[in-house]
LODO-307170 format. One record per residue (C-alpha): x, y, z; residue in three letters. Coordinates in pm, whole numbers, padded with zeros to 5 digits, always signed. Example, Ala and Ser with C-alpha at 12.3 -4.5 7.8 and 13.67 -1.06 7.14 Angstrom:
+01230-00450+00780ALA/+01367-00106+00714SER/
This chain:
-11617-00493+01034UNK/-11553-00367+00678UNK/-11470-00025+00814UNK/-11215-00174+01045UNK/-11049-00362+00763UNK/-11030-00042+00548UNK/-10887+00153+00837UNK/-10619-00112+00890UNK/-10532-00103+00521UNK/-10504+00275+00514UNK/-10286+00270+00821UNK/-10062-00005+00671UNK/-10041+00186+00339UNK/-09943+00501+00516UNK/-09679+00316+00715UNK/-09535+00153+00398UNK/-09550+00489+00217UNK/-09355+00655+00488UNK/-09093+00381+00472UNK/-09070+00411+00091UNK/-09025+00789+00105UNK/-08753+00756+00361UNK/-08574+00506+00136UNK/-08599+00744-00159UNK/-08471+01033+00048UNK/-08180+00816+00166UNK/-08097+00721-00195UNK/-08111+01085-00303UNK/-07880+01187-00020UNK/-07646+00910-00105UNK/-07645+01012-00471UNK/-07579+01377-00379UNK/-07291+01267-00157UNK/-07148+01063-00447UNK/-07175+01363-00677UNK/-07001+01588-00426UNK/-06714+01341-00385UNK/-06683+01252-00759UNK/-06480+01563-00838UNK/-06651+01573-01174UNK/-06531+01861-01399UNK/-06867+01893-01572UNK/-07045+01929-01238UNK/-06795+02196-01133UNK/-06842+02388-01455UNK/-07222+02369-01417UNK/-07197+02482-01056UNK/-06988+02782-01167UNK/-07252+02864-01430UNK/-07528+02826-01172UNK/-07336+03053-00931UNK/-07310+03314-01209UNK/-07682+03298-01276UNK/-07762+03323-00902UNK/-07523+03616-00870UNK/-07701+03800-01157UNK/-08035+03744-00991UNK/-07911+03875-00658UNK/-07763+04181-00831UNK/-08095+04249-00998UNK/-08272+04217-00661UNK/-08026+04451-00485UNK/-08054+04704-00766UNK/-08429+04698-00731UNK/-08401+04751-00354UNK/-08164+05038-00400UNK/-08412+05207-00629UNK/-08657+05220-00337UNK/-08670+05477-00064UNK/-08459+05326+00214UNK/-08247+05453+00499UNK/-07888+05557+00436UNK/-07758+05279+00657UNK/-07947+05018+00460UNK/-07838+05178+00137UNK/-07469+05156+00235UNK/-07512+04795+00330UNK/-07683+04713+00000UNK/-07419+04895-00201UNK/-07144+04704-00023UNK/-07323+04379-00091UNK/-07373+04485-00454UNK/-07000+04559-00500UNK/-06915+04215-00373UNK/-07162+04051-00608UNK/-07041+04255-00905UNK/-06684+04152-00834UNK/-06798+03793-00814UNK/-06988+03839-01139UNK/-06670+03965-01305UNK/-06485+03656-01201UNK/-06758+03423-01327UNK/-06840+03603-01650UNK/-06638+03360-01865UNK/-06880+03083-01768UNK/-07176+03277-01908UNK/-07038+03270-02264UNK/-06904+02917-02286UNK/-06923+02729-01953UNK/-06793+02405-02101UNK/-06541+02549-02346UNK/-06234+02370-02209UNK/-06417+02038-02181UNK/-06573+02067-02527UNK/-06255+02197-02691UNK/-06140+01983-02985UNK/-05773+02050-03053UNK/-05653+02093-03406UNK/-05485+01788-03552UNK/-05210+02000-03699UNK/-04999+01937-04004UNK/-04962+01575-04091UNK/-04588+01492-04106UNK/-04443+01379-04437UNK/-04250+01055-04391UNK/-03982+01068-04662UNK/-03705+00856-04508UNK/-03666+00583-04244UNK/-03542+00829-03981UNK/-03886+01002-03986UNK/-04073+00681-03904UNK/-04028+00754-03536UNK/-04174+01095-03597UNK/-04476+00932-03757UNK/-04530+00699-03462UNK/-04492+00991-03224UNK/-04759+01185-03421UNK/-04998+00885-03402UNK/-04940+00853-03030UNK/-05012+01224-02981UNK/-05341+01199-03176UNK/-05453+00897-02975UNK/-05371+01081-02653UNK/-05582+01379-02761UNK/-05874+01154-02855UNK/-05843+00968-02522UNK/-05876+01303-02342UNK/-06199+01378-02526UNK/-06330+01030-02470UNK/-06250+01060-02103UNK/-06454+01383-02088UNK/-06737+01213-02269UNK/-06737+00921-02024UNK/-06731+01165-01734UNK/-07028+01356-01879UNK/-07226+01038-01947UNK/-07168+00927-01589UNK/-07285+01265-01459UNK/-07595+01267-01683UNK/-07681+00914-01567UNK/-07657+01015-01201UNK/-07859+01334-01256UNK/-08127+01137-01448UNK/-08144+00883-01158UNK/-08184+01169-00913UNK/-08456+01319-01121UNK/-08647+00987-01123UNK/-08611+00953-00747UNK/-08734+01301-00691UNK/-09034+01231-00923UNK/-09117+00925-00713UNK/-09078+01123-00398UNK/-09313+01390-00530UNK/-09588+01136-00551UNK/-09607+01120-00174UNK/-09450+01459-00086UNK/-09585+01756-00278UNK/-09397+02017-00078UNK/-09251+02330-00244UNK/-08896+02214-00158UNK/-08944+01895-00351UNK/-09098+02072-00650UNK/-08812+02326-00659UNK/-08559+02045-00635UNK/-08730+01866-00928UNK/-08724+02185-01134UNK/-08360+02251-01055UNK/-08264+01890-01139UNK/-08464+01895-01461UNK/-08292+02220-01574UNK/-07955+02070-01494UNK/-08040+01750-01679UNK/-08154+01934-01992UNK/-07838+02152-01988UNK/-07608+01851-01959UNK/-07792+01644-02214UNK/-07764+01924-02467UNK/-07392+01953-02396UNK/-07364+01574-02430UNK/-07515+01583-02779UNK/-07273+01861-02884UNK/-06979+01659-02748UNK/-07089+01341-02925UNK/-07117+01525-03259UNK/-06776+01692-03214UNK/-06613+01367-03100UNK/-06753+01180-03401UNK/-06608+01438-03646UNK/-06281+01455-03453UNK/-06248+01077-03444UNK/-06292+01052-03823UNK/-06027+01320-03878UNK/-05790+01144-03645UNK/-05852+00805-03811UNK/-05791+00962-04150UNK/-05465+01124-04038UNK/-05345+00802-03866UNK/-05424+00601-04174UNK/-05229+00840-04397UNK/-04927+00835-04164UNK/-04938+00452-04131UNK/-04941+00423-04514UNK/-04638+00649-04537UNK/-04461+00450-04269UNK/-04536+00123-04455UNK/-04404+00269-04779UNK/-04085+00383-04610UNK/-04035+00045-04448UNK/-04071-00127-04785UNK/-03840+00123-04951UNK/-03584+00074-04671UNK/-03603-00300-04728UNK/-03548-00257-05107UNK/-03263-00012-05048UNK/-03107-00245-04790UNK/-03125-00535-05033UNK/-02965-00321-05311UNK/-02688-00212-05076UNK/-02631-00571-04960UNK/-02606-00688-05320UNK/-02358-00406-05395UNK/-02143-00499-05098UNK/-02155-00871-05186UNK/-02052-00796-05546UNK/-01760-00586-05421UNK/-01659-00869-05186UNK/-01677-01129-05465UNK/-01477-00901-05692UNK/-01204-00867-05428UNK/-01200-01240-05373UNK/-01160-01300-05746UNK/-00871-01052-05765UNK/-00692-01223-05477UNK/-00736-01553-05652UNK/-00606-01457-05999UNK/-00365-01167-05929UNK/-00034-01251-05767UNK/+00112-00901-05725UNK/+00009-00779-05379UNK/+00060-00417-05478UNK/-00188-00445-05764UNK/-00434-00620-05531UNK/-00408-00333-05284UNK/-00465-00068-05551UNK/-00756-00267-05698UNK/-00912-00303-05355UNK/-00887+00073-05302UNK/-01054+00138-05637UNK/-01330-00118-05562UNK/-01394+00040-05224UNK/-01421+00387-05378UNK/-01656+00261-05649UNK/-01865+00070-05396UNK/-01903+00372-05169UNK/-01994+00592-05470UNK/-02267+00346-05576UNK/-02402+00329-05220UNK/-02414+00710-05197UNK/-02591+00735-05532UNK/-02846+00469-05431UNK/-02924+00655-05109UNK/-02942+00997-05281UNK/-03177+00881-05557UNK/-03389+00683-05306UNK/-03450+00954-05055UNK/-03394+01278-05242UNK/-03719+01433-05360UNK/-03576+01680-05612UNK/-03268+01532-05768UNK/-03254+01784-06051UNK/-03247+02067-05797UNK/-02964+01898-05612UNK/-02769+01853-05936UNK/-02806+02220-06018UNK/-02697+02324-05667UNK/-02401+02087-05665UNK/-02304+02215-06010UNK/-02292+02578-05901UNK/-02130+02486-05573UNK/-01863+02278-05746UNK/-01774+02562-05977UNK/-01705+02790-05680UNK/-01525+02525-05484UNK/-01310+02432-05785UNK/-01172+02786-05781UNK/-01148+02831-05404UNK/-01011+02478-05338UNK/-00804+02419-05649UNK/-00537+02218-05471UNK/-00795+01991-05312UNK/-00969+01919-05644UNK/-00632+01870-05816UNK/-00537+01616-05549UNK/-00860+01425-05609UNK/-00798+01440-05983UNK/-00437+01326-05923UNK/-00570+01030-05722UNK/-00780+00925-06026UNK/-00474+00960-06251UNK/-00258+00756-06012UNK/-00515+00479-05957UNK/-00639+00453-06316UNK/-00302+00522-06482UNK/-00105+00296-06251UNK/+00193+00524-06231UNK/+00236+00464-05862UNK/+00138+00166-05648UNK/+00154+00088-05280UNK/+00500-00054-05204UNK/+00677+00137-05487UNK/+00996+00321-05410UNK/+00949+00684-05526UNK/+01141+01007-05524UNK/+00987+01353-05478UNK/+01140+01699-05449UNK/+00998+01996-05260UNK/+01177+02329-05204UNK/+01513+02175-05295UNK/+01474+01885-05048UNK/+01465+01537-05197UNK/+01261+01262-05033UNK/+01306+00896-05122UNK/+01100+00619-04964UNK/+00837+00346-04998UNK/+00468+00420-05057UNK/+00257+00310-04760UNK/-00084+00428-04879UNK/-00251+00622-05156UNK/-00560+00810-05037UNK/-00778+01052-05233UNK/-00572+01351-05116UNK/-00219+01232-05054UNK/+00047+00966-05084UNK/+00193+00843-04759UNK/+00567+00771-04785UNK/+00805+00602-04543UNK/+01152+00751-04576UNK/+01403+00469-04582UNK/+01783+00479-04550UNK/+01897+00539-04907UNK/+02184+00701-05090UNK/+01993+01031-05080UNK/+01958+01016-04703UNK/+02327+00926-04677UNK/+02462+01198-04904UNK/+02212+01482-04856UNK/+01941+01457-04589UNK/+02141+01268-04325UNK/+01816+01151-04170UNK/+01557+00890-04241UNK/+01257+00709-04086UNK/+01014+00998-04133UNK/+00659+00963-04260UNK/+00622+01195-04559UNK/+00283+01307-04691UNK/+00290+01405-05058UNK/-00023+01572-05203UNK/-00148+01390-05512UNK/-00138+01712-05719UNK/+00240+01688-05713UNK/+00225+01454-06009UNK/+00107+01754-06217UNK/+00343+02020-06081UNK/+00678+01857-05989UNK/+00911+01581-06101UNK/+00802+01257-05949UNK/+01027+00952-05995UNK/+00927+00588-05946UNK/+01213+00343-05902UNK/+00988+00037-05926UNK/+00733+00134-06193UNK/+00574-00136-06405UNK/+00714-00421-06201UNK/+01076-00314-06213UNK/+01270-00425-05905UNK/+01613-00297-06002UNK/+01784+00035-06069UNK/+02120+00148-06204UNK/+02372+00239-05938UNK/+02725+00361-05983UNK/+03055+00372-05793UNK/+03330+00619-05886UNK/+03692+00620-05775UNK/+04009+00788-05899UNK/+04354+00650-05979UNK/+04675+00829-06063UNK/+04778+00893-06421UNK/+05070+00658-06389UNK/+04839+00367-06284UNK/+04736+00080-06504UNK/+04391+00205-06583UNK/+04305-00093-06807UNK/+04361-00331-06521UNK/+04149-00108-06296UNK/+03868-00119-06549UNK/+03892-00498-06571UNK/+03887-00540-06196UNK/+03585-00313-06158UNK/+03398-00492-06434UNK/+03467-00834-06284UNK/+03350-00734-05940UNK/+03040-00561-06083UNK/+02941-00869-06282UNK/+03005-01091-05984UNK/+02752-00920-05762UNK/+02508-00783-06016UNK/+02460-01095-06229UNK/+02131-01200-06070UNK/+01987-00851-06093UNK/+02093-00821-06455UNK/+01912-01139-06552UNK/+01605-01019-06358UNK/+01586-00686-06533UNK/+01629-00848-06875UNK/+01315-01052-06815UNK/+01126-00748-06692UNK/+01228-00544-07000UNK/+01126-00825-07230UNK/+00778-00826-07072UNK/+00744-00450-07126UNK/+00826-00443-07496UNK/+00456-00457-07578UNK/+00390-00158-07355UNK/+00697+00061-07410UNK/+00939+00115-07698UNK/+01248-00060-07567UNK/+01499-00129-07846UNK/+01780-00360-07736UNK/+01876-00175-07415UNK/+02223-00255-07276UNK/+02167-00391-06931UNK/+02512-00541-06867UNK/+02766-00400-06622UNK/+02928-00090-06760UNK/+03270+00054-06676UNK/+03407+00391-06792UNK/+03742+00571-06765UNK/+03745+00949-06768UNK/+04032+01196-06747UNK/+03997+01429-06451UNK/+04224+01695-06304UNK/+04353+01462-06037UNK/+04386+01145-06241UNK/+04173+00885-06409UNK/+03813+00852-06280UNK/+03683+00491-06301UNK/+03301+00478-06309UNK/+03130+00140-06253UNK/+02755+00101-06326UNK/+02554-00208-06243UNK/+02200-00329-06172UNK/+02097-00354-05807UNK/+01787-00405-05594UNK/+01587-00083-05582UNK/+01521-00130-05215UNK/+01881-00225-05108UNK/+02119-00011-05312UNK/+02337+00084-05024UNK/+02402-00275-04919UNK/+02538-00385-05261UNK/+02718-00051-05305UNK/+02901-00108-04977UNK/+02997-00463-05062UNK/+03127-00377-05411UNK/+03315-00073-05284UNK/+03496-00276-05023UNK/+03599-00545-05265UNK/+03724-00294-05524UNK/+03946-00130-05264UNK/+04084-00466-05154UNK/+04167-00569-05516UNK/+04323-00232-05598UNK/+04546-00243-05296UNK/+04677-00583-05403UNK/+04801-00440-05734UNK/+05142-00271-05750UNK/+05075-00073-06067UNK/+04743+00083-05962UNK/+04745+00374-05726UNK/+04435+00538-05580UNK/+04424+00911-05619UNK/+04286+01114-05337UNK/+04370+01450-05178UNK/+04723+01398-05033UNK/+05041+01590-04955UNK/+05298+01562-05238UNK/+05666+01591-05151UNK/+05901+01645-05446UNK/+06264+01610-05338UNK/+06556+01762-05521UNK/+06651+01545-05813UNK/+06294+01454-05906UNK/+06131+01560-06231UNK/+05805+01656-06069UNK/+05611+01443-06315UNK/+05460+01120-06208UNK/+05677+01138-05896UNK/+05958+00959-06082UNK/+06318+01019-05962UNK/+06627+01020-06185UNK/+06729+00658-06141UNK/+06820+00364-06346UNK/+06512+00272-06543UNK/+06589-00099-06483UNK/+06581-00045-06108UNK/+06244-00124-05946UNK/+06140+00166-05727UNK/+06050+00095-05369UNK/+05757+00334-05317UNK/+05535+00365-05016UNK/+05164+00295-05111UNK/+04949+00602-05137UNK/+05233+00837-05035UNK/+05556+00980-05171UNK/+05751+00767-05415UNK/+06088+00878-05272UNK/+06173+00880-04904UNK/+06197+01223-04761UNK/+06553+01352-04713UNK/+06563+01491-04369UNK/+06826+01745-04488UNK/+06588+01881-04759UNK/+06435+02216-04695UNK/+06063+02175-04679UNK/+05819+02464-04690UNK/+05445+02480-04633UNK/+05248+02707-04859UNK/+04871+02724-04892UNK/+04817+02395-04709UNK/+05058+02200-04940UNK/+05401+02074-04860UNK/+05651+02164-05133UNK/+06026+02161-05191UNK/+06243+02435-05324UNK/+06101+02393-05674UNK/+05726+02466-05641UNK/+05477+02242-05823UNK/
């Protein structure tokens, strides 16, 4: 009875042992299938190393066989096989030295970028991203190796359990092969862990340094931004104050230009001293460069210097009427803008354009250095709004020149009275600035002897921007008044006819002095006798007695 029970137990144990072995084999096959499909780089590298070692062993075996006494046909076959293996060995020789070189490779961090301005902040973040990507690659390799080692260790344990019931040579060899593979990969794993630990510390140190630089630059950018904002606000407040307390729009414009230039200069200096590492070196370089540029670009620097003289000296303002001369051509117009290099002028219709240029409406660009090299006239300097203008006309010697002077003076005072009062006030305000000793600003009239008669010259104050308008009005009224007078005769190029019986002087005939002559205006005093002989000589009409 006892024997039967023992026999049954043995049979059941054998049956359960068989089932357990089959399960282990199934797990091992499943694990091998997983390893084959995993596409693990570490496993591929190990397989290549294993192939290299197997190839070496086969080569040694073939070489040993070739050393024996064998037939020529076998010898040829072995040599052919040996050549193939040697070629295969040549292809796999790199795996013998460092089979896991690419997977264990730790790339150099490289030079840590120096973040010296806000534009390099993006470079710093890009460097941090690059380092993290490199570390992630190594971490991925480590995870892949850990997974492979875990699977190989699991296979080794399964084979060890299987060897308890199956002590075949195949199982023993498989255990040996798996153990060698496990030891190789575990050693590689320790090397990778050590390298990764050192590499991670280097990366963390580099990232920390770059992040500190980025933080410093962000803070500096904030400080610089606040300084620039304060500078801009101060400039805005200064402009607002000028508009509030200064009435003259031209002075406001000039002041705004100066404030803008000063503001831009301060902003540039703030940026230079904030982000330039070696300011003294820059100053030295700029000094030497400026010396060369001052010689090569003299006109440019003179224009900039002229701009400073114009703005600070106040000799010319926007809106002033100025006169400049270049190569014999005179330009008169209103200043539109004063930049650092030139004055922009709008050429208006003036007496100059009427008498000389015969054109107007052009935009003239005058270099600022002209104030040092040429005559530069300002008709409206220091607040002046008026200029002297003159009208000249000629009368004959036998005219009543005193009456002509009186008429001219009356008409001049009539139209120039308002401008005369205006310029008196302007001159009074300028006595503290200039030496003005009782200037005569009233209308002036002069009488000069010329070859063709008396020349009457009328001078009066007029608007600097509208000289032609008042000149035209006064000229027309003078002509109307002169034509109304019987004893004033305008002198102009005419044909003079002297009949027989005249004295040739003053166009006076021999008549009764009490008789009032009936003379045509502006022409001959005596009617032409149709019977007189008239000759034309040199463009003049003369009688028998030449003038």
